[in-house]
BAFI-3210 file (N, C-alpha, C; in Angstrom, 3 decimals, decimal comma, padded with zeros to 6 digits):
// residues 127
n [1|2|3|4|5|6|7|8|9|10|11|12|13|14|15|16|17|18|19|20|21|22|23|24|25|26|27|28|29|30|31|32|33|34|35|36|37|38|39|40|41|42|43|44|45|46|47|48|49|50|51|52|53|54|55|56|57|58|59|60|61|62|63|64|65|66|67|68|69|70|71|72|73|74|75|76|77|78|79|80|81|82|83|84|85|86|87|88|89|90|91|92|93|94|95|96|97|98|99|100|101|102|103|104|105|106|107|108|109|110|111|112|113|114|115|116|117|118|119|120|121|122|123|124|125|126|127]
n.u [118,732|119,840|121,049|123,696|123,485|122,635|119,705|119,244|117,853|119,124|121,259|122,744|124,538|127,388|128,211|131,341|131,673|130,260|131,450|134,027|132,998|132,283|134,668|136,182|134,738|135,503|136,036|138,942|139,616|138,185|137,903|139,599|139,014|140,362|141,512|142,284|140,450|137,681|134,799|132,230|132,560|133,820|131,589|129,755|131,133|131,231|128,563|128,274|129,960|128,794|126,420|127,633|128,438|131,029|134,072|135,258|138,620|140,933|143,726|145,002|145,034|143,494|139,905|138,553|137,128|134,388|134,180|134,584|136,259|139,386|139,905|141,630|144,135|145,259|147,853|148,801|148,431|150,108|152,499|152,726|152,938|155,356|157,061|156,718|157,372|160,255|161,157|160,588|162,204|164,713|164,913|164,683|166,823|169,079|168,641|169,253|171,757|173,416|172,845|173,675|173,942|171,308|169,926|171,573|173,560|176,996|180,230|182,031|184,968|188,137|189,500|192,096|193,588|194,065|196,425|197,698|198,240|196,758|194,195|194,358|195,540|197,632|201,231|202,809|205,023|204,991|204,268]
n.v [031,673|034,680|038,007|036,758|035,159|031,908|030,489|028,292|025,663|025,458|027,376|030,393|030,581|032,086|032,993|032,572|034,185|036,306|037,758|038,262|039,990|042,253|042,986|043,572|045,578|047,774|051,115|052,620|055,230|056,227|057,319|055,337|053,299|053,042|050,673|050,292|049,353|050,052|051,498|050,785|048,355|046,833|046,738|045,165|042,875|041,993|041,472|039,211|037,537|037,013|035,910|033,450|032,544|032,862|034,577|037,725|038,320|040,847|041,258|039,211|040,022|039,748|039,933|043,054|043,640|045,207|047,045|044,743|042,653|040,965|037,505|036,005|033,625|031,238|030,842|033,062|034,869|034,032|034,132|036,909|037,993|036,784|038,044|040,717|040,657|039,870|042,239|044,301|043,217|043,472|046,451|047,189|045,980|046,972|049,600|049,718|048,467|049,691|052,690|054,738|053,634|053,034|055,475|057,094|058,752|059,294|059,447|062,385|062,819|063,518|066,537|067,197|064,984|064,550|065,109|068,049|067,320|064,913|066,090|067,662|070,165|072,425|072,810|075,522|076,776|076,535|078,602]
n.w [123,598|125,075|124,810|125,218|127,338|128,419|129,428|132,112|134,175|136,583|136,760|135,444|132,457|130,821|127,560|125,982|123,712|124,020|126,031|124,999|122,917|124,438|125,630|123,301|122,304|123,872|124,502|124,311|124,708|126,817|130,102|132,597|135,464|138,841|138,944|136,447|134,716|132,538|134,038|133,391|131,830|133,760|135,593|134,040|133,690|136,327|136,729|135,169|136,261|138,660|137,701|136,956|139,348|140,330|141,491|140,428|139,518|139,509|137,628|139,146|141,763|144,974|145,502|146,526|149,488|150,862|153,774|155,409|157,469|157,137|156,789|159,383|160,111|162,567|162,419|161,003|163,117|165,232|163,891|163,344|165,975|166,849|165,279|165,835|168,554|168,441|167,065|169,065|171,183|169,982|169,668|172,363|173,550|172,188|172,785|175,449|175,735|173,723|173,105|171,587|168,893|168,391|168,486|166,796|167,588|167,712|169,113|168,562|166,508|167,800|167,189|167,649|167,414|164,737|162,157|160,355|157,796|157,289|157,493|155,194|155,014|153,818|154,585|156,646|155,622|152,884|151,266]
ca.u [119,761|119,406|122,088|124,921|123,248|121,802|118,964|119,304|117,154|120,011|122,114|123,085|125,733|127,812|128,980|132,485|131,743|129,737|132,403|134,864|132,435|132,292|136,061|136,731|134,040|135,837|136,496|140,142|139,725|137,458|138,659|139,608|138,862|141,533|142,017|142,735|139,292|136,511|133,824|131,027|132,939|133,879|130,159|129,103|131,863|130,886|127,283|128,386|130,547|127,694|125,671|128,474|128,816|132,468|134,656|136,167|139,909|141,655|145,172|145,622|144,893|142,214|138,752|138,383|135,824|134,067|133,710|134,597|137,559|139,998|139,829|143,090|144,324|145,918|149,375|149,219|148,475|151,317|153,700|152,842|153,256|156,679|157,883|156,740|158,245|161,607|161,391|160,608|163,270|165,902|164,944|165,034|168,228|170,042|168,596|169,963|173,320|174,259|171,777|174,208|173,568|169,822|169,581|172,348|174,579|178,204|181,157|182,774|186,407|188,953|190,167|193,537|194,287|194,403|197,384|197,206|198,469|195,620|193,080|194,482|195,909|199,077|202,244|202,633|206,195|204,855|203,671]
ca.v [032,542|036,204|038,707|036,051|034,315|030,764|030,113|026,976|025,576|025,459|028,631|031,083|030,340|033,026|032,557|033,368|035,048|037,686|038,408|038,810|041,019|043,221|043,458|044,114|046,797|048,789|052,396|052,833|056,622|056,770|057,285|054,140|053,337|053,006|049,318|050,311|048,981|050,965|051,197|050,039|046,978|046,066|046,459|044,143|041,529|041,580|040,894|037,953|036,607|036,789|034,813|032,216|032,040|032,828|035,898|038,274|038,777|041,801|041,012|038,323|040,353|039,292|040,865|043,741|043,496|046,569|047,005|043,470|042,377|039,827|036,327|035,792|032,287|031,208|030,806|034,515|035,588|033,577|034,678|038,473|038,088|036,431|039,086|041,957|040,310|040,104|043,704|045,108|042,804|044,078|047,727|047,471|045,546|047,857|051,000|049,502|048,179|050,655|053,711|055,559|052,970|053,125|057,046|057,667|059,673|058,763|060,353|063,153|062,607|064,557|067,285|067,432|063,659|064,521|065,986|068,869|066,446|064,061|067,086|068,188|071,575|072,627|073,290|077,031|077,230|076,247|079,926]
ca.w [124,190|125,065|125,282|125,643|128,581|128,173|130,565|132,470|135,312|137,725|136,925|134,113|131,770|129,969|126,442|125,894|122,542|124,525|126,967|124,080|122,275|125,458|125,730|122,098|122,048|124,920|124,022|124,943|125,022|127,840|131,415|133,318|136,987|139,524|138,622|135,003|133,801|132,399|135,222|132,721|131,525|135,128|136,107|133,342|133,996|137,599|136,648|134,472|137,241|139,720|137,172|136,930|140,724|140,451|141,867|139,423|139,971|138,592|137,628|140,132|143,295|145,728|145,368|147,588|150,345|151,452|155,229|155,877|158,157|156,406|157,512|159,805|160,494|163,805|161,961|160,838|164,428|165,925|163,188|163,647|167,472|167,008|164,483|166,742|169,768|168,105|166,824|170,350|171,838|169,391|170,003|173,663|173,970|171,726|173,550|176,736|175,610|172,830|172,873|170,432|167,763|168,104|168,403|165,854|168,076|167,835|169,642|167,676|166,561|168,539|166,054|168,000|167,141|163,440|161,689|159,213|156,596|157,128|157,169|153,801|155,130|153,489|155,689|156,512|155,034|151,565|150,539]
c.u [119,515|120,583|123,373|124,712|122,213|121,083|118,950|118,463|117,900|120,792|122,180|124,458|126,113|128,609|130,196|132,644|131,254|130,645|133,637|134,382|132,676|133,753|136,655|136,150|134,419|136,386|137,839|140,380|138,943|138,152|138,558|139,519|140,323|142,267|142,429|141,585|138,269|135,367|132,612|131,385|133,137|132,421|129,574|129,789|131,345|129,390|127,338|129,170|129,485|126,860|126,376|128,521|130,144|132,874|135,438|137,439|140,368|143,147|145,795|145,596|143,624|141,206|138,705|137,057|135,612|133,486|133,533|136,122|138,049|139,875|141,394|143,126|145,277|147,437|149,749|149,237|149,677|152,550|153,923|153,214|154,761|157,574|157,992|157,372|159,681|161,944|161,611|161,837|164,561|165,976|165,269|166,472|169,218|169,822|169,131|171,329|174,008|173,202|172,363|173,899|172,210|169,506|170,426|173,294|175,851|179,172|181,830|184,093|187,129|189,692|191,703|194,356|194,591|195,482|197,038|197,376|197,114|194,358|193,238|194,904|197,408|200,030|202,339|204,003|206,136|204,648|205,034]
c.v [034,029|037,033|037,943|035,253|033,253|030,576|028,653|026,807|025,705|026,829|029,183|030,670|031,411|032,498|033,238|034,360|036,399|038,504|038,933|039,924|042,268|043,822|043,989|045,404|047,848|049,928|052,716|054,231|057,171|056,551|055,919|054,271|053,233|051,591|049,251|049,748|049,951|050,514|050,380|048,701|046,244|045,713|045,308|042,795|041,100|040,968|039,503|036,954|036,206|035,746|033,519|031,670|032,157|034,287|036,377|038,699|039,609|041,740|040,339|038,811|039,877|040,180|041,643|043,633|044,716|046,384|045,583|043,135|041,001|038,568|035,960|034,352|032,480|031,356|032,257|035,239|035,347|034,302|036,180|038,719|037,828|037,544|040,306|041,856|040,573|041,504|044,461|044,484|043,483|045,602|048,084|047,060|046,382|049,245|050,796|049,376|049,166|051,732|054,447|054,917|053,157|054,560|057,643|058,694|058,944|059,851|061,175|062,965|063,823|065,224|067,386|066,138|063,627|065,462|066,929|068,232|065,563|064,876|067,656|069,768|071,493|073,155|074,882|077,491|077,052|077,494|080,505]
c.w [124,072|125,646|125,810|126,822|128,018|129,428|130,811|133,884|136,648|137,910|135,470|133,662|130,897|128,834|126,375|124,871|123,177|125,369|126,064|123,400|123,169|125,595|124,438|121,754|123,044|124,160|124,845|125,340|126,160|129,217|132,067|134,775|137,617|139,401|137,151|134,023|133,733|133,375|134,511|132,402|132,847|135,761|135,334|133,602|135,299|137,567|136,028|135,380|138,248|139,070|137,151|138,368|141,131|140,823|140,727|140,076|139,068|138,702|138,707|141,519|143,858|145,427|146,675|148,246|151,119|152,854|155,747|156,370|157,200|157,359|158,014|160,513|161,785|163,493|161,806|162,167|165,165|165,242|163,318|164,994|167,573|166,303|165,425|168,040|169,531|167,838|168,161|171,246|171,255|169,769|171,460|174,129|173,515|172,324|174,815|176,702|174,776|172,321|171,651|169,076|167,389|167,733|167,409|166,276|168,390|168,347|168,435|167,697|167,115|167,364|166,320|167,690|165,697|162,974|160,614|157,841|156,204|156,879|155,753|153,862|154,714|154,556|155,554|155,792|153,427|150,682|150,025]
res [m|q|d|g|l|e|r|n|t|s|r|h|q|v|g|e|d|r|v|k|e|l|l|e|g|l|n|v|f|k|s|a|g|p|d|a|l|h|p|r|v|l|r|e|l|l|g|y|c|r|a|l|g|t|a|l|r|v|s|g|h|p|v|p|r|y|r|q|f|p|e|v|t|r|r|q|v|v|q|s|e|l|i|s|s|f|m|w|f|w|i|l|w|h|s|w|h|s|p|d|t|v|l|g|h|f|p|y|p|d|p|l|a|w|t|n|e|e|l|g|i|p|p|d|d|e|e]
***
């Protein structure tokens, strides 16, 4: 065994003790990367994960892929088309039938329809 790796004819195996040593030896006062892991530790963990043939997942999020498009299923395409179609239907329908609601313009209240009492204006003879 050399540096926590056991040589095997088929693939490398990482000892759990070596990974624990690396994580325990982490200097918490060093600056962390954007994913809150120290870059050196992340690099070493990636090396061990490559040796294992598995992907490293940081806090449950998928592994970022540099300059690669995500794999989109047919269900996702149909679902996005239905949602966007409904959105445009709603916008166009309401733009045609009630444009004031969509644009936010409402008719102003007629000030002559309000009384002084409703507006909070005291009567003239109260002075």
